C-alpha positions, 0 to 999 in steps of 0.5 A: 447621246443615249438611245432616249436622246436620239430617238427623242430628237428623231421623233420631234423632227417628224411632222404628222399632218393628220386630217380633221373630220368635219362636216357642214350643213347648208344654212336652214331656218329650221335649226343650227348646223348639225355637229361635226362627227367625233372619232372614237380615239385609237386604242393606245398600245402598252409596254412592258420589259421582257422577263428574261425567261430562259428559252427551251431548246425545243422552241428555237434554232438558236443554241447557247454558247460559252464562247470558249477561246477556241471559238473565238480563235477560229471565228476571229481568223476569218471574222477579222474582228475581236469577238466581245467577252462573255457568253451567249444565253437564249431568252424566250421573249414571247409566243407571238400570234400571227393572225394573217400569217404576216411578220413585219420587221423594222426599227424600234419606232416601227415596232412601237407604232405597229409598222408603217406599210406593207413593204415591211411585211412578209407572209411566212406562215398559215394564219393564226400561227403561234411563233416563239421569239428568242433572243440570243443575248451576249452577256459580257463580263462587265454585265453588258447585255447585247442582242446577238440574234433574234429568232422568229420560229414560224414552223416545226421543220429544221432549216437547211438553208438561209436566204436574206430578205432585204425587205425585212432588214432595217436601218436604225438611228435609235439603236433598236429593232422590232418585229410585229404581226398585224391583226388587219391588212390595213396600215396602222395609224401612227402614234408618236407617244407609243414610241415614247412609251416603249422607250420608258418600258425598256429604260425605266426613269431613263435608266440606260443600265437597266439591262433590258434588251426587250419590250413587248408591245400589247393591245387589248387583243394580246401581245402583237410585237417585240422591240429589241436592242439591235446589235451594236446600236445605230446601223443597218441590220440584215434579216434572213429567212430559213427554209426546210427541205421542202422549201417552206419557211420555218424561221426568220432571223435578224443578225445583230452582227456582234458575233459570226453566224457560226457561233449562233448554233443555227443549222443549215447552209448559212446565207451567202456572206455569212458563212463563217 
């Protein structure tokens, strides 16, 4: 079952009961009841595939790698599994403005609809911060493309240590993940159509071999979220926060669990359990 079918089934199974605005006016001989107020429709976001622009070294703590045989042998001795063939390339998704200084992480559906609640959010920077988002993509010899790491660089400092934030980790049954930056503290209205639109942008005309691994979510205010293919597909993926020597958050990284942390190029003491 491909991502489009899986996500379609998941969305079809969700029942959203929306309140209907109405008002009544007591009966009067002076005229008919007043009409019910009409709510303005909420703006629907648009989606487009990322353009695979190469990331500049100064915008990310990730590093590209040819994944040499020596790298594979050293990592596999501890990793306990086979590292896929290919090389690690870095692609710049966007510079995401954080209006409230907050980031949300979740699965692809969460990112498409703009988040489902505050439990998925964390304050990581000053309001208005511009955060480059970089994808470390494993390009295989068979032209397959898999997202090994996603970094949101929220500060200029160099990470010296990493800690997992369980609230920013996510589980997906559609093989996708996402990150977004809310513009208001209020919970967003859920719009299932947006999720289908994001799938169409990732896989135009249902082409699962499009090679797209990243989609930008935009509103009239600009790009406010990124959806990406998550690691191996369905499953759970951890998110880690990097701190500089002063204890300030400077990076947030989603681990696709395709290759060991040690091959990411990320500086600092690896998070507990990720010290390969």
